[in-house]
Jmol script that loads the backbone (N, CA, C; Angstrom):
load data "model"
ATOM      1  N   MET A   1      -1.795  21.489 -30.629  1.00  0.00           N
ATOM      2  CA  MET A   1      -0.982  20.506 -30.005  1.00  0.00           C
ATOM      3  C   MET A   1      -0.466  21.128 -28.609  1.00  0.00           C
ATOM      4  N   PHE A   2      -0.123  22.381 -28.592  1.00  0.00           N
ATOM      5  CA  PHE A   2       0.269  23.007 -27.405  1.00  0.00           C
ATOM      6  C   PHE A   2      -0.800  23.089 -26.269  1.00  0.00           C
ATOM      7  N   ILE A   3      -1.958  23.368 -26.751  1.00  0.00           N
ATOM      8  CA  ILE A   3      -3.113  23.424 -25.807  1.00  0.00           C
ATOM      9  C   ILE A   3      -3.325  22.065 -25.123  1.00  0.00           C
ATOM     10  N   LYS A   4      -3.277  21.037 -25.944  1.00  0.00           N
ATOM     11  CA  LYS A   4      -3.548  19.667 -25.379  1.00  0.00           C
ATOM     12  C   LYS A   4      -2.357  19.364 -24.349  1.00  0.00           C
ATOM     13  N   SER A   5      -1.199  19.670 -24.625  1.00  0.00           N
ATOM     14  CA  SER A   5      -0.124  19.324 -23.630  1.00  0.00           C
ATOM     15  C   SER A   5      -0.307  20.170 -22.391  1.00  0.00           C
ATOM     16  N   LYS A   6      -0.745  21.435 -22.439  1.00  0.00           N
ATOM     17  CA  LYS A   6      -1.033  22.288 -21.290  1.00  0.00           C
ATOM     18  C   LYS A   6      -2.087  21.736 -20.412  1.00  0.00           C
ATOM     19  N   VAL A   7      -3.174  21.217 -21.133  1.00  0.00           N
ATOM     20  CA  VAL A   7      -4.245  20.580 -20.340  1.00  0.00           C
ATOM     21  C   VAL A   7      -3.744  19.329 -19.617  1.00  0.00           C
ATOM     22  N   GLU A   8      -3.023  18.516 -20.305  1.00  0.00           N
ATOM     23  CA  GLU A   8      -2.490  17.260 -19.712  1.00  0.00           C
ATOM     24  C   GLU A   8      -1.511  17.714 -18.514  1.00  0.00           C
ATOM     25  N   SER A   9      -0.787  18.760 -18.709  1.00  0.00           N
ATOM     26  CA  SER A   9       0.056  19.201 -17.562  1.00  0.00           C
ATOM     27  C   SER A   9      -0.755  19.575 -16.323  1.00  0.00           C
ATOM     28  N   GLN A  10      -1.789  20.230 -16.634  1.00  0.00           N
ATOM     29  CA  GLN A  10      -2.616  20.648 -15.382  1.00  0.00           C
ATOM     30  C   GLN A  10      -3.298  19.438 -14.838  1.00  0.00           C
ATOM     31  N   LYS A  11      -3.672  18.488 -15.581  1.00  0.00           N
ATOM     32  CA  LYS A  11      -4.337  17.311 -14.963  1.00  0.00           C
ATOM     33  C   LYS A  11      -3.307  16.586 -14.167  1.00  0.00           C
ATOM     34  N   SER A  12      -2.033  16.479 -14.625  1.00  0.00           N
ATOM     35  CA  SER A  12      -1.040  15.764 -13.838  1.00  0.00           C
ATOM     36  C   SER A  12      -0.697  16.552 -12.520  1.00  0.00           C
ATOM     37  N   LYS A  13      -0.807  17.837 -12.562  1.00  0.00           N
ATOM     38  CA  LYS A  13      -0.538  18.619 -11.335  1.00  0.00           C
ATOM     39  C   LYS A  13      -1.808  18.382 -10.340  1.00  0.00           C
ATOM     40  N   VAL A  14      -2.956  18.283 -10.868  1.00  0.00           N
ATOM     41  CA  VAL A  14      -4.135  17.955  -9.954  1.00  0.00           C
ATOM     42  C   VAL A  14      -3.913  16.572  -9.396  1.00  0.00           C
ATOM     43  N   LYS A  15      -3.587  15.613 -10.171  1.00  0.00           N
ATOM     44  CA  LYS A  15      -3.336  14.167  -9.643  1.00  0.00           C
ATOM     45  C   LYS A  15      -2.274  14.262  -8.560  1.00  0.00           C
ATOM     46  N   ALA A  16      -1.150  15.048  -8.715  1.00  0.00           N
ATOM     47  CA  ALA A  16      -0.013  15.020  -7.786  1.00  0.00           C
ATOM     48  C   ALA A  16      -0.553  15.632  -6.496  1.00  0.00           C
ATOM     49  N   VAL A  17      -1.321  16.741  -6.572  1.00  0.00           N
ATOM     50  CA  VAL A  17      -1.874  17.314  -5.359  1.00  0.00           C
ATOM     51  C   VAL A  17      -2.832  16.389  -4.625  1.00  0.00           C
ATOM     52  N   LEU A  18      -3.737  15.622  -5.343  1.00  0.00           N
ATOM     53  CA  LEU A  18      -4.592  14.730  -4.725  1.00  0.00           C
ATOM     54  C   LEU A  18      -3.881  13.605  -4.090  1.00  0.00           C
ATOM     55  N   PHE A  19      -2.857  13.129  -4.762  1.00  0.00           N
ATOM     56  CA  PHE A  19      -2.038  12.125  -4.230  1.00  0.00           C
ATOM     57  C   PHE A  19      -1.300  12.526  -2.842  1.00  0.00           C
ATOM     58  N   GLY A  20      -0.876  13.757  -2.884  1.00  0.00           N
ATOM     59  CA  GLY A  20      -0.184  14.312  -1.678  1.00  0.00           C
ATOM     60  C   GLY A  20      -1.177  14.424  -0.556  1.00  0.00           C
ATOM     61  N   ILE A  21      -2.414  14.830  -0.767  1.00  0.00           N
ATOM     62  CA  ILE A  21      -3.401  14.883   0.176  1.00  0.00           C
ATOM     63  C   ILE A  21      -3.731  13.556   0.796  1.00  0.00           C
ATOM     64  N   CYS A  22      -3.879  12.565   0.012  1.00  0.00           N
ATOM     65  CA  CYS A  22      -4.189  11.213   0.386  1.00  0.00           C
ATOM     66  C   CYS A  22      -3.048  10.643   1.236  1.00  0.00           C
ATOM     67  N   PHE A  23      -1.840  10.820   0.784  1.00  0.00           N
ATOM     68  CA  PHE A  23      -0.617  10.443   1.411  1.00  0.00           C
ATOM     69  C   PHE A  23      -0.615  10.965   2.782  1.00  0.00           C
ATOM     70  N   PHE A  24      -0.840  12.263   2.976  1.00  0.00           N
ATOM     71  CA  PHE A  24      -0.878  12.965   4.220  1.00  0.00           C
ATOM     72  C   PHE A  24      -1.804  12.192   5.223  1.00  0.00           C
ATOM     73  N   PHE A  25      -3.061  11.949   4.769  1.00  0.00           N
ATOM     74  CA  PHE A  25      -4.067  11.385   5.717  1.00  0.00           C
ATOM     75  C   PHE A  25      -3.613   9.942   6.085  1.00  0.00           C
ATOM     76  N   VAL A  26      -3.108   9.251   5.159  1.00  0.00           N
ATOM     77  CA  VAL A  26      -2.772   7.852   5.395  1.00  0.00           C
ATOM     78  C   VAL A  26      -1.641   7.873   6.517  1.00  0.00           C
ATOM     79  N   GLY A  27      -0.697   8.863   6.335  1.00  0.00           N
ATOM     80  CA  GLY A  27       0.383   8.970   7.322  1.00  0.00           C
ATOM     81  C   GLY A  27      -0.151   9.301   8.681  1.00  0.00           C
ATOM     82  N   ILE A  28      -1.140  10.089   8.919  1.00  0.00           N
ATOM     83  CA  ILE A  28      -1.689  10.449  10.112  1.00  0.00           C
ATOM     84  C   ILE A  28      -2.285   9.212  10.815  1.00  0.00           C
ATOM     85  N   SER A  29      -2.983   8.341  10.081  1.00  0.00           N
ATOM     86  CA  SER A  29      -3.600   7.230  10.739  1.00  0.00           C
ATOM     87  C   SER A  29      -2.608   6.203  11.070  1.00  0.00           C
ATOM     88  N   SER A  30      -1.527   6.074  10.289  1.00  0.00           N
ATOM     89  CA  SER A  30      -0.477   5.067  10.544  1.00  0.00           C
ATOM     90  C   SER A  30       0.265   5.423  11.857  1.00  0.00           C
ATOM     91  N   TYR A  31       0.430   6.749  12.180  1.00  0.00           N
ATOM     92  CA  TYR A  31       1.063   7.093  13.421  1.00  0.00           C
ATOM     93  C   TYR A  31       0.262   6.525  14.577  1.00  0.00           C
ATOM     94  N   ALA A  32      -1.055   6.591  14.543  1.00  0.00           N
ATOM     95  CA  ALA A  32      -1.841   6.139  15.559  1.00  0.00           C
ATOM     96  C   ALA A  32      -1.750   4.705  15.836  1.00  0.00           C
ATOM     97  N   GLN A  33      -1.642   3.861  14.732  1.00  0.00           N
ATOM     98  CA  GLN A  33      -1.423   2.407  15.011  1.00  0.00           C
ATOM     99  C   GLN A  33      -0.094   2.086  15.615  1.00  0.00           C
ATOM    100  N   CYS A  34       0.925   2.770  15.197  1.00  0.00           N
ATOM    101  CA  CYS A  34       2.267   2.555  15.737  1.00  0.00           C
ATOM    102  C   CYS A  34       2.330   2.803  17.262  1.00  0.00           C
ATOM    103  N   ALA A  35       1.629   4.021  17.611  1.00  0.00           N
ATOM    104  CA  ALA A  35       1.593   4.184  19.008  1.00  0.00           C
ATOM    105  C   ALA A  35       0.873   3.185  19.808  1.00  0.00           C
ATOM    106  N   MET A  36      -0.206   2.689  19.226  1.00  0.00           N
ATOM    107  CA  MET A  36      -0.994   1.613  19.996  1.00  0.00           C
ATOM    108  C   MET A  36      -0.216   0.322  20.109  1.00  0.00           C
ATOM    109  N   CYS A  37       0.620  -0.055  19.124  1.00  0.00           N
ATOM    110  CA  CYS A  37       1.328  -1.280  19.187  1.00  0.00           C
ATOM    111  C   CYS A  37       2.551  -1.059  20.140  1.00  0.00           C
ATOM    112  N   ARG A  38       3.164   0.051  20.174  1.00  0.00           N
ATOM    113  CA  ARG A  38       4.214   0.358  21.087  1.00  0.00           C
ATOM    114  C   ARG A  38       3.722   0.330  22.453  1.00  0.00           C
ATOM    115  N   ALA A  39       2.557   0.874  22.825  1.00  0.00           N
ATOM    116  CA  ALA A  39       2.012   0.878  24.118  1.00  0.00           C
ATOM    117  C   ALA A  39       1.673  -0.532  24.564  1.00  0.00           C
ATOM    118  N   ALA A  40       1.073  -1.330  23.680  1.00  0.00           N
ATOM    119  CA  ALA A  40       0.770  -2.663  24.094  1.00  0.00           C
ATOM    120  C   ALA A  40       1.919  -3.573  24.281  1.00  0.00           C
ATOM    121  N   LEU A  41       2.999  -3.262  23.616  1.00  0.00           N
ATOM    122  CA  LEU A  41       4.230  -4.225  23.718  1.00  0.00           C
ATOM    123  C   LEU A  41       5.311  -3.644  24.525  1.00  0.00           C
ATOM    124  N   ALA A  42       5.074  -2.597  25.228  1.00  0.00           N
ATOM    125  CA  ALA A  42       6.180  -1.982  25.972  1.00  0.00           C
ATOM    126  C   ALA A  42       6.644  -2.863  27.195  1.00  0.00           C
ATOM    127  N   GLY A  43       8.027  -2.890  27.310  1.00  0.00           N
ATOM    128  CA  GLY A  43       8.572  -3.653  28.368  1.00  0.00           C
ATOM    129  C   GLY A  43       9.182  -4.900  27.829  1.00  0.00           C
ATOM    130  N   ASP A  44       9.948  -5.566  28.670  1.00  0.00           N
ATOM    131  CA  ASP A  44      10.671  -6.771  28.283  1.00  0.00           C
ATOM    132  C   ASP A  44       9.789  -7.975  28.556  1.00  0.00           C
ATOM    133  N   ALA A  45       8.835  -7.932  29.365  1.00  0.00           N
ATOM    134  CA  ALA A  45       8.014  -9.018  29.799  1.00  0.00           C
ATOM    135  C   ALA A  45       7.150  -9.504  28.625  1.00  0.00           C
ATOM    136  N   ASN A  46       6.925  -8.763  27.642  1.00  0.00           N
ATOM    137  CA  ASN A  46       6.026  -9.167  26.488  1.00  0.00           C
ATOM    138  C   ASN A  46       6.732  -9.663  25.275  1.00  0.00           C
ATOM    139  N   LYS A  47       7.787 -10.403  25.510  1.00  0.00           N
ATOM    140  CA  LYS A  47       8.444 -10.817  24.240  1.00  0.00           C
ATOM    141  C   LYS A  47       7.692 -11.769  23.368  1.00  0.00           C
ATOM    142  N   ALA A  48       7.026 -12.704  24.027  1.00  0.00           N
ATOM    143  CA  ALA A  48       6.193 -13.615  23.271  1.00  0.00           C
ATOM    144  C   ALA A  48       5.053 -12.881  22.506  1.00  0.00           C
ATOM    145  N   GLN A  49       4.532 -11.935  23.142  1.00  0.00           N
ATOM    146  CA  GLN A  49       3.452 -11.120  22.531  1.00  0.00           C
ATOM    147  C   GLN A  49       3.930 -10.341  21.338  1.00  0.00           C
ATOM    148  N   ALA A  50       5.167  -9.759  21.515  1.00  0.00           N
ATOM    149  CA  ALA A  50       5.794  -8.990  20.520  1.00  0.00           C
ATOM    150  C   ALA A  50       6.084  -9.834  19.214  1.00  0.00           C
ATOM    151  N   GLU A  51       6.576 -11.051  19.472  1.00  0.00           N
ATOM    152  CA  GLU A  51       6.765 -11.908  18.329  1.00  0.00           C
ATOM    153  C   GLU A  51       5.564 -12.260  17.707  1.00  0.00           C
ATOM    154  N   ALA A  52       4.387 -12.455  18.438  1.00  0.00           N
ATOM    155  CA  ALA A  52       3.115 -12.769  17.844  1.00  0.00           C
ATOM    156  C   ALA A  52       2.640 -11.671  16.946  1.00  0.00           C
ATOM    157  N   VAL A  53       2.811 -10.432  17.389  1.00  0.00           N
ATOM    158  CA  VAL A  53       2.434  -9.314  16.692  1.00  0.00           C
ATOM    159  C   VAL A  53       3.267  -9.071  15.403  1.00  0.00           C
ATOM    160  N   ASN A  54       4.538  -9.396  15.441  1.00  0.00           N
ATOM    161  CA  ASN A  54       5.384  -9.416  14.298  1.00  0.00           C
ATOM    162  C   ASN A  54       5.019 -10.393  13.272  1.00  0.00           C
ATOM    163  N   ASP A  55       4.610 -11.619  13.708  1.00  0.00           N
ATOM    164  CA  ASP A  55       4.193 -12.612  12.893  1.00  0.00           C
ATOM    165  C   ASP A  55       2.873 -12.324  12.222  1.00  0.00           C
ATOM    166  N   GLY A  56       1.996 -11.586  12.970  1.00  0.00           N
ATOM    167  CA  GLY A  56       0.717 -11.216  12.420  1.00  0.00           C
ATOM    168  C   GLY A  56       0.951 -10.190  11.343  1.00  0.00           C
ATOM    169  N   ILE A  57       1.854  -9.163  11.568  1.00  0.00           N
ATOM    170  CA  ILE A  57       2.147  -8.169  10.508  1.00  0.00           C
ATOM    171  C   ILE A  57       2.596  -8.792   9.307  1.00  0.00           C
ATOM    172  N   VAL A  58       3.564  -9.718   9.361  1.00  0.00           N
ATOM    173  CA  VAL A  58       4.135 -10.395   8.239  1.00  0.00           C
ATOM    174  C   VAL A  58       2.908 -11.178   7.401  1.00  0.00           C
ATOM    175  N   TYR A  59       2.102 -11.850   8.173  1.00  0.00           N
ATOM    176  CA  TYR A  59       0.978 -12.552   7.556  1.00  0.00           C
ATOM    177  C   TYR A  59       0.042 -11.567   6.778  1.00  0.00           C
ATOM    178  N   LEU A  60      -0.216 -10.450   7.393  1.00  0.00           N
ATOM    179  CA  LEU A  60      -1.110  -9.522   6.823  1.00  0.00           C
ATOM    180  C   LEU A  60      -0.474  -8.864   5.667  1.00  0.00           C
ATOM    181  N   MET A  61       0.856  -8.679   5.527  1.00  0.00           N
ATOM    182  CA  MET A  61       1.581  -8.092   4.496  1.00  0.00           C
ATOM    183  C   MET A  61       1.632  -9.159   3.358  1.00  0.00           C
ATOM    184  N   VAL A  62       1.686 -10.366   3.513  1.00  0.00           N
ATOM    185  CA  VAL A  62       1.860 -11.390   2.477  1.00  0.00           C
ATOM    186  C   VAL A  62       0.595 -11.491   1.562  1.00  0.00           C
ATOM    187  N   ILE A  63      -0.488 -11.467   2.247  1.00  0.00           N
ATOM    188  CA  ILE A  63      -1.764 -11.823   1.527  1.00  0.00           C
ATOM    189  C   ILE A  63      -2.095 -10.742   0.315  1.00  0.00           C
ATOM    190  N   PRO A  64      -1.907  -9.489   0.455  1.00  0.00           N
ATOM    191  CA  PRO A  64      -2.135  -8.592  -0.702  1.00  0.00           C
ATOM    192  C   PRO A  64      -1.084  -8.881  -1.773  1.00  0.00           C
ATOM    193  N   TYR A  65       0.113  -9.130  -1.456  1.00  0.00           N
ATOM    194  CA  TYR A  65       1.142  -9.411  -2.519  1.00  0.00           C
ATOM    195  C   TYR A  65       0.768 -10.691  -3.364  1.00  0.00           C
ATOM    196  N   LEU A  66       0.282 -11.718  -2.631  1.00  0.00           N
ATOM    197  CA  LEU A  66      -0.127 -12.930  -3.330  1.00  0.00           C
ATOM    198  C   LEU A  66      -1.343 -12.694  -4.164  1.00  0.00           C
ATOM    199  N   LEU A  67      -2.347 -11.851  -3.746  1.00  0.00           N
ATOM    200  CA  LEU A  67      -3.445 -11.506  -4.544  1.00  0.00           C
ATOM    201  C   LEU A  67      -3.042 -10.766  -5.837  1.00  0.00           C
ATOM    202  N   VAL A  68      -2.238  -9.809  -5.679  1.00  0.00           N
ATOM    203  CA  VAL A  68      -1.769  -8.945  -6.791  1.00  0.00           C
ATOM    204  C   VAL A  68      -0.983  -9.829  -7.771  1.00  0.00           C
ATOM    205  N   ALA A  69      -0.110 -10.809  -7.186  1.00  0.00           N
ATOM    206  CA  ALA A  69       0.694 -11.564  -8.091  1.00  0.00           C
ATOM    207  C   ALA A  69      -0.310 -12.653  -8.846  1.00  0.00           C
ATOM    208  N   GLY A  70      -1.318 -13.040  -8.188  1.00  0.00           N
ATOM    209  CA  GLY A  70      -2.284 -13.922  -8.856  1.00  0.00           C
ATOM    210  C   GLY A  70      -3.039 -13.256  -9.977  1.00  0.00           C
ATOM    211  N   ILE A  71      -3.393 -12.062  -9.715  1.00  0.00           N
ATOM    212  CA  ILE A  71      -4.175 -11.274 -10.728  1.00  0.00           C
ATOM    213  C   ILE A  71      -3.270 -10.925 -11.897  1.00  0.00           C
ATOM    214  N   GLY A  72      -2.008 -10.538 -11.585  1.00  0.00           N
ATOM    215  CA  GLY A  72      -1.088 -10.277 -12.652  1.00  0.00           C
ATOM    216  C   GLY A  72      -0.767 -11.529 -13.567  1.00  0.00           C
ATOM    217  N   TYR A  73      -0.647 -12.648 -12.900  1.00  0.00           N
ATOM    218  CA  TYR A  73      -0.464 -13.963 -13.721  1.00  0.00           C
ATOM    219  C   TYR A  73      -1.702 -14.269 -14.549  1.00  0.00           C
ATOM    220  N   TYR A  74      -2.873 -13.980 -14.023  1.00  0.00           N
ATOM    221  CA  TYR A  74      -4.137 -14.290 -14.779  1.00  0.00           C
ATOM    222  C   TYR A  74      -4.187 -13.346 -15.984  1.00  0.00           C
ATOM    223  N   ILE A  75      -3.809 -12.093 -15.842  1.00  0.00           N
ATOM    224  CA  ILE A  75      -3.819 -11.111 -16.924  1.00  0.00           C
ATOM    225  C   ILE A  75      -2.756 -11.496 -17.959  1.00  0.00           C
ATOM    226  N   TYR A  76      -1.675 -11.933 -17.545  1.00  0.00           N
ATOM    227  CA  TYR A  76      -0.526 -12.295 -18.425  1.00  0.00           C
ATOM    228  C   TYR A  76      -1.062 -13.554 -19.229  1.00  0.00           C
ATOM    229  N   ARG A  77      -1.685 -14.555 -18.650  1.00  0.00           N
ATOM    230  CA  ARG A  77      -2.131 -15.671 -19.312  1.00  0.00           C
ATOM    231  C   ARG A  77      -3.237 -15.264 -20.364  1.00  0.00           C
ATOM    232  N   MET A  78      -4.191 -14.334 -19.879  1.00  0.00           N
ATOM    233  CA  MET A  78      -5.101 -13.874 -20.916  1.00  0.00           C
ATOM    234  C   MET A  78      -4.527 -13.218 -22.132  1.00  0.00           C
ATOM    235  N   LYS A  79      -3.545 -12.447 -21.994  1.00  0.00           N
ATOM    236  CA  LYS A  79      -2.877 -11.675 -22.995  1.00  0.00           C
ATOM    237  C   LYS A  79      -2.044 -12.671 -23.924  1.00  0.00           C
ATOM    238  N   LYS A  80      -1.367 -13.584 -23.249  1.00  0.00           N
ATOM    239  CA  LYS A  80      -0.695 -14.580 -24.044  1.00  0.00           C
ATOM    240  C   LYS A  80      -1.551 -15.424 -24.916  1.00  0.00           C
ATOM    241  N   LYS A  81      -2.677 -15.864 -24.253  1.00  0.00           N
ATOM    242  CA  LYS A  81      -3.748 -16.663 -25.021  1.00  0.00           C
ATOM    243  C   LYS A  81      -4.338 -15.869 -26.132  1.00  0.00           C
ATOM    244  N   LYS A  82      -4.600 -14.618 -26.006  1.00  0.00           N
ATOM    245  CA  LYS A  82      -5.144 -13.754 -26.985  1.00  0.00           C
ATOM    246  C   LYS A  82      -4.208 -13.501 -28.147  1.00  0.00           C
ATOM    247  N   SER A  83      -2.918 -13.494 -27.808  1.00  0.00           N
ATOM    248  CA  SER A  83      -2.004 -13.208 -28.989  1.00  0.00           C
ATOM    249  C   SER A  83      -1.703 -14.439 -29.849  1.00  0.00           C
ATOM    250  N   LYS A  84      -2.126 -15.664 -29.394  1.00  0.00           N
ATOM    251  CA  LYS A  84      -1.945 -16.924 -30.183  1.00  0.00           C
ATOM    252  C   LYS A  84      -2.908 -16.969 -31.207  1.00  0.00           C
TER     253      LYS A  84
END
end "model"
wireframe off; spacefill off
backbone 0.3
color backbone group
């Protein structure tokens, strides 16, 4: 029993390290995008363009949430149907 928990502990440490590495690389690419948006929208003359970019970001953010919610609801219905 002790050996099994030690192996599981090592696996969780490896997963944590891999997650940290992936998180680091995602952070690097996100800084580049922010710099590009800031450079494109610099100044007060681009207010309409800034609002359009903000609307686009919200639109792109909503789609994945709707997909995950739809898949979650589908799984919920399948499990509820299976339990009957």
